[in-house]
TITI-808240 format. One record per atom (N, C-alpha, C, O): residue number from 1; residue in one letter; atom name; x, y, z. Coordinates in nm, 2 decimals. Layout:
+-----+------+------+--------+--------+--------+
: pos : code : site :   east :  north :     up :
+-----+------+------+--------+--------+--------+
: NUM :    a :   CA :      X :      Y :      Z :
...
+-----+------+------+--------+--------+--------+
//
This chain:
+-----+------+------+--------+--------+--------+
: pos : code : site :   east :  north :     up :
+-----+------+------+--------+--------+--------+
:   1 :    s :    N :  -0.56 :  -0.83 :  -0.50 :
:   1 :    s :   CA :  -0.48 :  -0.79 :  -0.38 :
:   1 :    s :    C :  -0.38 :  -0.90 :  -0.34 :
:   1 :    s :    O :  -0.39 :  -1.01 :  -0.40 :
:   2 :    f :    N :  -0.30 :  -0.87 :  -0.25 :
:   2 :    f :   CA :  -0.19 :  -0.96 :  -0.22 :
:   2 :    f :    C :  -0.17 :  -0.96 :  -0.07 :
:   2 :    f :    O :  -0.16 :  -0.85 :  -0.01 :
:   3 :    p :    N :  -0.17 :  -1.08 :  -0.01 :
:   3 :    p :   CA :  -0.16 :  -1.08 :   0.14 :
:   3 :    p :    C :  -0.01 :  -1.04 :   0.17 :
:   3 :    p :    O :   0.08 :  -1.09 :   0.11 :
:   4 :    a :    N :   0.00 :  -0.95 :   0.27 :
:   4 :    a :   CA :   0.13 :  -0.91 :   0.32 :
:   4 :    a :    C :   0.20 :  -1.04 :   0.37 :
:   4 :    a :    O :   0.13 :  -1.13 :   0.42 :
:   5 :    r :    N :   0.33 :  -1.05 :   0.35 :
:   5 :    r :   CA :   0.39 :  -1.17 :   0.40 :
:   5 :    r :    C :   0.52 :  -1.14 :   0.48 :
:   5 :    r :    O :   0.58 :  -1.03 :   0.46 :
:   6 :    r :    N :   0.56 :  -1.23 :   0.56 :
:   6 :    r :   CA :   0.68 :  -1.21 :   0.64 :
:   6 :    r :    C :   0.80 :  -1.28 :   0.57 :
:   6 :    r :    O :   0.78 :  -1.39 :   0.52 :
:   7 :    s :    N :   0.91 :  -1.22 :   0.58 :
:   7 :    s :   CA :   1.03 :  -1.29 :   0.53 :
:   7 :    s :    C :   1.13 :  -1.30 :   0.64 :
:   7 :    s :    O :   1.15 :  -1.21 :   0.73 :
:   8 :    s :    N :   1.19 :  -1.42 :   0.65 :
:   8 :    s :   CA :   1.29 :  -1.44 :   0.76 :
:   8 :    s :    C :   1.43 :  -1.40 :   0.71 :
:   8 :    s :    O :   1.48 :  -1.45 :   0.60 :
:   9 :    d :    N :   1.49 :  -1.31 :   0.78 :
:   9 :    d :   CA :   1.63 :  -1.27 :   0.74 :
:   9 :    d :    C :   1.71 :  -1.26 :   0.87 :
:   9 :    d :    O :   1.68 :  -1.18 :   0.95 :
:  10 :    l :    N :   1.81 :  -1.34 :   0.88 :
:  10 :    l :   CA :   1.89 :  -1.35 :   1.01 :
:  10 :    l :    C :   1.80 :  -1.37 :   1.13 :
:  10 :    l :    O :   1.82 :  -1.30 :   1.23 :
:  11 :    a :    N :   1.70 :  -1.46 :   1.12 :
:  11 :    a :   CA :   1.61 :  -1.50 :   1.23 :
:  11 :    a :    C :   1.52 :  -1.38 :   1.27 :
:  11 :    a :    O :   1.46 :  -1.39 :   1.38 :
:  12 :    q :    N :   1.51 :  -1.28 :   1.19 :
:  12 :    q :   CA :   1.42 :  -1.16 :   1.22 :
:  12 :    q :    C :   1.31 :  -1.16 :   1.12 :
:  12 :    q :    O :   1.33 :  -1.16 :   1.00 :
:  13 :    k :    N :   1.19 :  -1.16 :   1.17 :
:  13 :    k :   CA :   1.07 :  -1.16 :   1.09 :
:  13 :    k :    C :   1.04 :  -1.02 :   1.04 :
:  13 :    k :    O :   1.04 :  -0.92 :   1.12 :
:  14 :    r :    N :   1.02 :  -1.00 :   0.91 :
:  14 :    r :   CA :   1.00 :  -0.87 :   0.86 :
:  14 :    r :    C :   0.89 :  -0.88 :   0.75 :
:  14 :    r :    O :   0.87 :  -0.98 :   0.68 :
:  15 :    l :    N :   0.80 :  -0.77 :   0.75 :
:  15 :    l :   CA :   0.70 :  -0.77 :   0.66 :
:  15 :    l :    C :   0.75 :  -0.71 :   0.53 :
:  15 :    l :    O :   0.81 :  -0.60 :   0.53 :
:  16 :    v :    N :   0.74 :  -0.78 :   0.41 :
:  16 :    v :   CA :   0.79 :  -0.74 :   0.29 :
:  16 :    v :    C :   0.68 :  -0.74 :   0.18 :
:  16 :    v :    O :   0.60 :  -0.83 :   0.17 :
:  17 :    l :    N :   0.68 :  -0.62 :   0.11 :
:  17 :    l :   CA :   0.58 :  -0.61 :   0.00 :
:  17 :    l :    C :   0.66 :  -0.58 :  -0.13 :
:  17 :    l :    O :   0.76 :  -0.52 :  -0.13 :
:  18 :    p :    N :   0.60 :  -0.62 :  -0.24 :
:  18 :    p :   CA :   0.66 :  -0.59 :  -0.37 :
:  18 :    p :    C :   0.66 :  -0.44 :  -0.40 :
:  18 :    p :    O :   0.58 :  -0.37 :  -0.35 :
:  19 :    r :    N :   0.76 :  -0.40 :  -0.48 :
:  19 :    r :   CA :   0.77 :  -0.26 :  -0.51 :
:  19 :    r :    C :   0.65 :  -0.19 :  -0.57 :
:  19 :    r :    O :   0.62 :  -0.08 :  -0.55 :
:  20 :    g :    N :   0.58 :  -0.27 :  -0.65 :
:  20 :    g :   CA :   0.46 :  -0.22 :  -0.72 :
:  20 :    g :    C :   0.34 :  -0.19 :  -0.62 :
:  20 :    g :    O :   0.24 :  -0.13 :  -0.67 :
:  21 :    a :    N :   0.35 :  -0.22 :  -0.50 :
:  21 :    a :   CA :   0.25 :  -0.19 :  -0.40 :
:  21 :    a :    C :   0.25 :  -0.05 :  -0.35 :
:  21 :    a :    O :   0.15 :   0.00 :  -0.30 :
:  22 :    f :    N :   0.36 :   0.02 :  -0.37 :
:  22 :    f :   CA :   0.38 :   0.15 :  -0.31 :
:  22 :    f :    C :   0.35 :   0.27 :  -0.41 :
:  22 :    f :    O :   0.38 :   0.26 :  -0.53 :
:  23 :    v :    N :   0.28 :   0.37 :  -0.35 :
:  23 :    v :   CA :   0.26 :   0.49 :  -0.43 :
:  23 :    v :    C :   0.32 :   0.61 :  -0.34 :
:  23 :    v :    O :   0.31 :   0.60 :  -0.22 :
:  24 :    r :    N :   0.37 :   0.71 :  -0.41 :
:  24 :    r :   CA :   0.42 :   0.83 :  -0.34 :
:  24 :    r :    C :   0.32 :   0.94 :  -0.37 :
:  24 :    r :    O :   0.28 :   0.96 :  -0.48 :
:  25 :    h :    N :   0.29 :   1.02 :  -0.26 :
:  25 :    h :   CA :   0.19 :   1.13 :  -0.27 :
:  25 :    h :    C :   0.22 :   1.23 :  -0.16 :
:  25 :    h :    O :   0.23 :   1.19 :  -0.04 :
:  26 :    e :    N :   0.24 :   1.35 :  -0.20 :
:  26 :    e :   CA :   0.26 :   1.46 :  -0.10 :
:  26 :    e :    C :   0.36 :   1.43 :   0.00 :
:  26 :    e :    O :   0.34 :   1.46 :   0.12 :
:  27 :    g :    N :   0.47 :   1.37 :  -0.04 :
:  27 :    g :   CA :   0.58 :   1.35 :   0.05 :
:  27 :    g :    C :   0.58 :   1.22 :   0.13 :
:  27 :    g :    O :   0.67 :   1.19 :   0.20 :
:  28 :    g :    N :   0.47 :   1.14 :   0.11 :
:  28 :    g :   CA :   0.46 :   1.02 :   0.19 :
:  28 :    g :    C :   0.46 :   0.90 :   0.10 :
:  28 :    g :    O :   0.44 :   0.91 :  -0.03 :
:  29 :    v :    N :   0.48 :   0.78 :   0.16 :
:  29 :    v :   CA :   0.47 :   0.66 :   0.08 :
:  29 :    v :    C :   0.35 :   0.58 :   0.14 :
:  29 :    v :    O :   0.33 :   0.57 :   0.26 :
:  30 :    f :    N :   0.26 :   0.53 :   0.05 :
:  30 :    f :   CA :   0.14 :   0.47 :   0.08 :
:  30 :    f :    C :   0.12 :   0.34 :   0.01 :
:  30 :    f :    O :   0.18 :   0.31 :  -0.09 :
:  31 :    v :    N :   0.03 :   0.26 :   0.07 :
:  31 :    v :   CA :  -0.02 :   0.14 :   0.00 :
:  31 :    v :    C :  -0.17 :   0.14 :   0.01 :
:  31 :    v :    O :  -0.23 :   0.21 :   0.09 :
:  32 :    y :    N :  -0.24 :   0.07 :  -0.07 :
:  32 :    y :   CA :  -0.38 :   0.05 :  -0.07 :
:  32 :    y :    C :  -0.41 :  -0.08 :  -0.01 :
:  32 :    y :    O :  -0.36 :  -0.19 :  -0.05 :
:  33 :    v :    N :  -0.51 :  -0.08 :   0.09 :
:  33 :    v :   CA :  -0.55 :  -0.21 :   0.16 :
:  33 :    v :    C :  -0.70 :  -0.22 :   0.14 :
:  33 :    v :    O :  -0.77 :  -0.13 :   0.15 :
:  34 :    q :    N :  -0.74 :  -0.35 :   0.11 :
:  34 :    q :   CA :  -0.88 :  -0.37 :   0.10 :
:  34 :    q :    C :  -0.95 :  -0.36 :   0.23 :
:  34 :    q :    O :  -0.90 :  -0.41 :   0.33 :
:  35 :    n :    N :  -1.06 :  -0.29 :   0.23 :
:  35 :    n :   CA :  -1.14 :  -0.27 :   0.36 :
:  35 :    n :    C :  -1.25 :  -0.36 :   0.37 :
:  35 :    n :    O :  -1.28 :  -0.44 :   0.27 :
:  36 :    t :    N :  -1.32 :  -0.36 :   0.48 :
:  36 :    t :   CA :  -1.43 :  -0.46 :   0.50 :
:  36 :    t :    C :  -1.55 :  -0.44 :   0.41 :
:  36 :    t :    O :  -1.63 :  -0.53 :   0.39 :
:  37 :    e :    N :  -1.57 :  -0.32 :   0.35 :
:  37 :    e :   CA :  -1.68 :  -0.29 :   0.26 :
:  37 :    e :    C :  -1.64 :  -0.33 :   0.12 :
:  37 :    e :    O :  -1.73 :  -0.32 :   0.03 :
:  38 :    g :    N :  -1.53 :  -0.39 :   0.09 :
:  38 :    g :   CA :  -1.49 :  -0.43 :  -0.04 :
:  38 :    g :    C :  -1.42 :  -0.33 :  -0.12 :
:  38 :    g :    O :  -1.38 :  -0.35 :  -0.24 :
:  39 :    g :    N :  -1.40 :  -0.21 :  -0.07 :
:  39 :    g :   CA :  -1.33 :  -0.10 :  -0.13 :
:  39 :    g :    C :  -1.18 :  -0.10 :  -0.09 :
:  39 :    g :    O :  -1.13 :  -0.20 :  -0.03 :
:  40 :    y :    N :  -1.11 :   0.01 :  -0.11 :
:  40 :    y :   CA :  -0.97 :   0.02 :  -0.08 :
:  40 :    y :    C :  -0.95 :   0.15 :   0.00 :
:  40 :    y :    O :  -1.00 :   0.25 :  -0.03 :
:  41 :    e :    N :  -0.86 :   0.14 :   0.10 :
:  41 :    e :   CA :  -0.82 :   0.26 :   0.17 :
:  41 :    e :    C :  -0.67 :   0.28 :   0.16 :
:  41 :    e :    O :  -0.59 :   0.18 :   0.16 :
:  42 :    r :    N :  -0.63 :   0.41 :   0.14 :
:  42 :    r :   CA :  -0.49 :   0.44 :   0.13 :
:  42 :    r :    C :  -0.43 :   0.45 :   0.27 :
:  42 :    r :    O :  -0.49 :   0.52 :   0.36 :
:  43 :    r :    N :  -0.31 :   0.39 :   0.30 :
:  43 :    r :   CA :  -0.25 :   0.39 :   0.43 :
:  43 :    r :    C :  -0.10 :   0.44 :   0.41 :
:  43 :    r :    O :  -0.03 :   0.39 :   0.32 :
:  44 :    l :    N :  -0.07 :   0.53 :   0.50 :
:  44 :    l :   CA :   0.07 :   0.57 :   0.51 :
:  44 :    l :    C :   0.16 :   0.46 :   0.57 :
:  44 :    l :    O :   0.12 :   0.40 :   0.67 :
:  45 :    v :    N :   0.27 :   0.43 :   0.51 :
:  45 :    v :   CA :   0.36 :   0.33 :   0.56 :
:  45 :    v :    C :   0.50 :   0.38 :   0.58 :
:  45 :    v :    O :   0.54 :   0.48 :   0.53 :
:  46 :    t :    N :   0.57 :   0.31 :   0.67 :
:  46 :    t :   CA :   0.71 :   0.34 :   0.69 :
:  46 :    t :    C :   0.79 :   0.23 :   0.64 :
:  46 :    t :    O :   0.77 :   0.11 :   0.66 :
:  47 :    l :    N :   0.89 :   0.27 :   0.55 :
:  47 :    l :   CA :   0.97 :   0.17 :   0.48 :
:  47 :    l :    C :   1.10 :   0.14 :   0.55 :
:  47 :    l :    O :   1.16 :   0.23 :   0.62 :
:  48 :    g :    N :   1.14 :   0.02 :   0.54 :
:  48 :    g :   CA :   1.27 :  -0.03 :   0.59 :
:  48 :    g :    C :   1.36 :  -0.05 :   0.46 :
:  48 :    g :    O :   1.34 :   0.02 :   0.36 :
:  49 :    p :    N :   1.45 :  -0.14 :   0.47 :
:  49 :    p :   CA :   1.55 :  -0.16 :   0.36 :
:  49 :    p :    C :   1.48 :  -0.23 :   0.24 :
:  49 :    p :    O :   1.38 :  -0.30 :   0.26 :
:  50 :    g :    N :   1.53 :  -0.21 :   0.12 :
:  50 :    g :   CA :   1.49 :  -0.28 :   0.01 :
:  50 :    g :    C :   1.56 :  -0.41 :   0.00 :
:  50 :    g :    O :   1.68 :  -0.43 :   0.04 :
:  51 :    l :    N :   1.49 :  -0.51 :  -0.05 :
:  51 :    l :   CA :   1.54 :  -0.65 :  -0.07 :
:  51 :    l :    C :   1.52 :  -0.69 :  -0.21 :
:  51 :    l :    O :   1.45 :  -0.62 :  -0.28 :
:  52 :    d :    N :   1.58 :  -0.80 :  -0.25 :
:  52 :    d :   CA :   1.55 :  -0.86 :  -0.38 :
:  52 :    d :    C :   1.41 :  -0.89 :  -0.40 :
:  52 :    d :    O :   1.35 :  -0.87 :  -0.51 :
:  53 :    s :    N :   1.34 :  -0.93 :  -0.30 :
:  53 :    s :   CA :   1.20 :  -0.97 :  -0.31 :
:  53 :    s :    C :   1.10 :  -0.86 :  -0.29 :
:  53 :    s :    O :   0.98 :  -0.88 :  -0.31 :
:  54 :    g :    N :   1.15 :  -0.74 :  -0.25 :
:  54 :    g :   CA :   1.06 :  -0.62 :  -0.23 :
:  54 :    g :    C :   1.12 :  -0.52 :  -0.14 :
:  54 :    g :    O :   1.24 :  -0.51 :  -0.13 :
:  55 :    v :    N :   1.03 :  -0.46 :  -0.06 :
:  55 :    v :   CA :   1.07 :  -0.36 :   0.04 :
:  55 :    v :    C :   1.01 :  -0.39 :   0.17 :
:  55 :    v :    O :   0.89 :  -0.43 :   0.18 :
:  56 :    v :    N :   1.09 :  -0.38 :   0.28 :
:  56 :    v :   CA :   1.04 :  -0.41 :   0.41 :
:  56 :    v :    C :   0.95 :  -0.29 :   0.46 :
:  56 :    v :    O :   0.99 :  -0.17 :   0.43 :
:  57 :    v :    N :   0.84 :  -0.32 :   0.52 :
:  57 :    v :   CA :   0.75 :  -0.23 :   0.57 :
:  57 :    v :    C :   0.75 :  -0.24 :   0.72 :
:  57 :    v :    O :   0.73 :  -0.35 :   0.78 :
:  58 :    t :    N :   0.79 :  -0.13 :   0.79 :
:  58 :    t :   CA :   0.81 :  -0.14 :   0.94 :
:  58 :    t :    C :   0.68 :  -0.09 :   1.01 :
:  58 :    t :    O :   0.67 :  -0.12 :   1.13 :
:  59 :    d :    N :   0.59 :  -0.02 :   0.94 :
:  59 :    d :   CA :   0.47 :   0.03 :   1.01 :
:  59 :    d :    C :   0.37 :   0.07 :   0.90 :
:  59 :    d :    O :   0.40 :   0.11 :   0.79 :
:  60 :    g :    N :   0.24 :   0.05 :   0.94 :
:  60 :    g :   CA :   0.13 :   0.09 :   0.85 :
:  60 :    g :    C :   0.04 :  -0.02 :   0.80 :
:  60 :    g :    O :  -0.07 :   0.00 :   0.77 :
:  61 :    v :    N :   0.10 :  -0.15 :   0.79 :
:  61 :    v :   CA :   0.02 :  -0.26 :   0.75 :
:  61 :    v :    C :   0.05 :  -0.38 :   0.84 :
:  61 :    v :    O :   0.16 :  -0.39 :   0.90 :
:  62 :    a :    N :  -0.05 :  -0.47 :   0.84 :
:  62 :    a :   CA :  -0.03 :  -0.59 :   0.92 :
:  62 :    a :    C :  -0.03 :  -0.71 :   0.83 :
:  62 :    a :    O :  -0.07 :  -0.70 :   0.71 :
:  63 :    e :    N :   0.02 :  -0.82 :   0.88 :
:  63 :    e :   CA :   0.04 :  -0.94 :   0.80 :
:  63 :    e :    C :  -0.10 :  -0.99 :   0.74 :
:  63 :    e :    O :  -0.10 :  -1.05 :   0.64 :
:  64 :    k :    N :  -0.21 :  -0.96 :   0.82 :
:  64 :    k :   CA :  -0.34 :  -1.01 :   0.77 :
:  64 :    k :    C :  -0.40 :  -0.92 :   0.66 :
:  64 :    k :    O :  -0.50 :  -0.96 :   0.60 :
:  65 :    d :    N :  -0.35 :  -0.80 :   0.64 :
:  65 :    d :   CA :  -0.40 :  -0.71 :   0.54 :
:  65 :    d :    C :  -0.38 :  -0.75 :   0.40 :
:  65 :    d :    O :  -0.28 :  -0.81 :   0.36 :
:  66 :    q :    N :  -0.49 :  -0.73 :   0.32 :
:  66 :    q :   CA :  -0.48 :  -0.76 :   0.17 :
:  66 :    q :    C :  -0.44 :  -0.63 :   0.10 :
:  66 :    q :    O :  -0.51 :  -0.53 :   0.09 :
:  67 :    v :    N :  -0.32 :  -0.63 :   0.05 :
:  67 :    v :   CA :  -0.25 :  -0.51 :  -0.01 :
:  67 :    v :    C :  -0.26 :  -0.52 :  -0.16 :
:  67 :    v :    O :  -0.23 :  -0.62 :  -0.22 :
:  68 :    v :    N :  -0.30 :  -0.41 :  -0.22 :
:  68 :    v :   CA :  -0.30 :  -0.40 :  -0.37 :
:  68 :    v :    C :  -0.16 :  -0.39 :  -0.42 :
:  68 :    v :    O :  -0.08 :  -0.31 :  -0.37 :
:  69 :    v :    N :  -0.12 :  -0.48 :  -0.51 :
:  69 :    v :   CA :   0.02 :  -0.47 :  -0.57 :
:  69 :    v :    C :   0.02 :  -0.44 :  -0.72 :
:  69 :    v :    O :   0.12 :  -0.41 :  -0.77 :
:  70 :    t :    N :  -0.10 :  -0.45 :  -0.78 :
:  70 :    t :   CA :  -0.11 :  -0.41 :  -0.92 :
:  70 :    t :    C :  -0.22 :  -0.31 :  -0.94 :
:  70 :    t :    O :  -0.33 :  -0.33 :  -0.89 :
:  71 :    g :    N :  -0.19 :  -0.19 :  -0.99 :
:  71 :    g :   CA :  -0.29 :  -0.09 :  -1.01 :
:  71 :    g :    C :  -0.30 :   0.01 :  -0.90 :
:  71 :    g :    O :  -0.39 :   0.09 :  -0.89 :
:  72 :    a :    N :  -0.21 :   0.01 :  -0.80 :
:  72 :    a :   CA :  -0.21 :   0.10 :  -0.69 :
:  72 :    a :    C :  -0.20 :   0.25 :  -0.74 :
:  72 :    a :    O :  -0.27 :   0.34 :  -0.69 :
:  73 :    q :    N :  -0.12 :   0.27 :  -0.84 :
:  73 :    q :   CA :  -0.11 :   0.41 :  -0.90 :
:  73 :    q :    C :  -0.24 :   0.45 :  -0.96 :
:  73 :    q :    O :  -0.28 :   0.57 :  -0.95 :
:  74 :    q :    N :  -0.32 :   0.36 :  -1.02 :
:  74 :    q :   CA :  -0.45 :   0.40 :  -1.08 :
:  74 :    q :    C :  -0.55 :   0.43 :  -0.97 :
:  74 :    q :    O :  -0.63 :   0.52 :  -0.98 :
:  75 :    l :    N :  -0.54 :   0.36 :  -0.85 :
:  75 :    l :   CA :  -0.63 :   0.39 :  -0.74 :
:  75 :    l :    C :  -0.60 :   0.53 :  -0.69 :
:  75 :    l :    O :  -0.69 :   0.60 :  -0.65 :
:  76 :    l :    N :  -0.47 :   0.56 :  -0.68 :
:  76 :    l :   CA :  -0.43 :   0.70 :  -0.63 :
:  76 :    l :    C :  -0.49 :   0.80 :  -0.73 :
:  76 :    l :    O :  -0.55 :   0.90 :  -0.68 :
:  77 :    a :    N :  -0.47 :   0.78 :  -0.86 :
:  77 :    a :   CA :  -0.52 :   0.88 :  -0.96 :
:  77 :    a :    C :  -0.67 :   0.90 :  -0.94 :
:  77 :    a :    O :  -0.73 :   1.01 :  -0.95 :
:  78 :    t :    N :  -0.75 :   0.79 :  -0.93 :
:  78 :    t :   CA :  -0.89 :   0.79 :  -0.91 :
:  78 :    t :    C :  -0.93 :   0.86 :  -0.79 :
:  78 :    t :    O :  -1.02 :   0.94 :  -0.79 :
:  79 :    e :    N :  -0.86 :   0.84 :  -0.68 :
:  79 :    e :   CA :  -0.89 :   0.90 :  -0.55 :
:  79 :    e :    C :  -0.86 :   1.05 :  -0.56 :
:  79 :    e :    O :  -0.95 :   1.13 :  -0.52 :
:  80 :    i :    N :  -0.76 :   1.09 :  -0.62 :
:  80 :    i :   CA :  -0.72 :   1.24 :  -0.64 :
:  80 :    i :    C :  -0.83 :   1.31 :  -0.73 :
:  80 :    i :    O :  -0.87 :   1.42 :  -0.69 :
:  81 :    l :    N :  -0.86 :   1.24 :  -0.84 :
:  81 :    l :   CA :  -0.96 :   1.31 :  -0.93 :
:  81 :    l :    C :  -1.10 :   1.32 :  -0.86 :
:  81 :    l :    O :  -1.17 :   1.42 :  -0.87 :
:  82 :    g :    N :  -1.13 :   1.22 :  -0.78 :
:  82 :    g :   CA :  -1.26 :   1.22 :  -0.71 :
:  82 :    g :    C :  -1.26 :   1.32 :  -0.60 :
:  82 :    g :    O :  -1.37 :   1.38 :  -0.58 :
:  83 :    s :    N :  -1.15 :   1.35 :  -0.53 :
:  83 :    s :   CA :  -1.15 :   1.45 :  -0.43 :
:  83 :    s :    C :  -1.14 :   1.59 :  -0.48 :
:  83 :    s :    O :  -1.15 :   1.69 :  -0.41 :
:  84 :    a :    N :  -1.11 :   1.60 :  -0.61 :
:  84 :    a :   CA :  -1.10 :   1.73 :  -0.68 :
:  84 :    a :    C :  -1.23 :   1.79 :  -0.71 :
:  84 :    a :    O :  -1.24 :   1.90 :  -0.76 :
:  85 :    g :    N :  -1.34 :   1.72 :  -0.68 :
:  85 :    g :   CA :  -1.48 :   1.77 :  -0.70 :
:  85 :    g :    C :  -1.51 :   1.77 :  -0.85 :
:  85 :    g :    O :  -1.58 :   1.87 :  -0.89 :
:  86 :    g :    N :  -1.47 :   1.67 :  -0.92 :
:  86 :    g :   CA :  -1.51 :   1.66 :  -1.06 :
:  86 :    g :    C :  -1.65 :   1.62 :  -1.10 :
:  86 :    g :    O :  -1.68 :   1.61 :  -1.21 :
:  87 :    g :    N :  -1.73 :   1.59 :  -0.99 :
:  87 :    g :   CA :  -1.87 :   1.55 :  -1.02 :
:  87 :    g :    C :  -1.96 :   1.67 :  -1.04 :
:  87 :    g :    O :  -1.92 :   1.78 :  -1.03 :
:  88 :    d :    N :  -2.09 :   1.63 :  -1.07 :
:  88 :    d :   CA :  -2.19 :   1.73 :  -1.09 :
:  88 :    d :    C :  -2.28 :   1.75 :  -0.96 :
:  88 :    d :    O :  -2.40 :   1.73 :  -0.97 :
:  89 :    e :    N :  -2.22 :   1.78 :  -0.85 :
:  89 :    e :   CA :  -2.29 :   1.79 :  -0.73 :
:  89 :    e :    C :  -2.34 :   1.93 :  -0.71 :
:  89 :    e :    O :  -2.26 :   2.03 :  -0.73 :
:  90 :    d :    N :  -2.47 :   1.95 :  -0.68 :
:  90 :    d :   CA :  -2.53 :   2.08 :  -0.66 :
:  90 :    d :    C :  -2.58 :   2.09 :  -0.52 :
:  90 :    d :    O :  -2.64 :   2.19 :  -0.48 :
+-----+------+------+--------+--------+--------+
//
């Protein structure tokens, strides 16, 4: 995981994440954040402008959040397959 960080641009603090942190699903843009149980939860985010260092996030994560930046797409695929009822539940 990757701690969200703030970037200073024209004296304005902005939360910036690398492009690899974002996944698109059903019309939304999401990131995965580590939760207190050690797993990951998908969160809807609002994006601002793109920068050389990544993309500004205006809503959805906080500076203290541990955001997944490698393997986010795999987490989404696992989540979707799991919610499709692929298990042997009777």
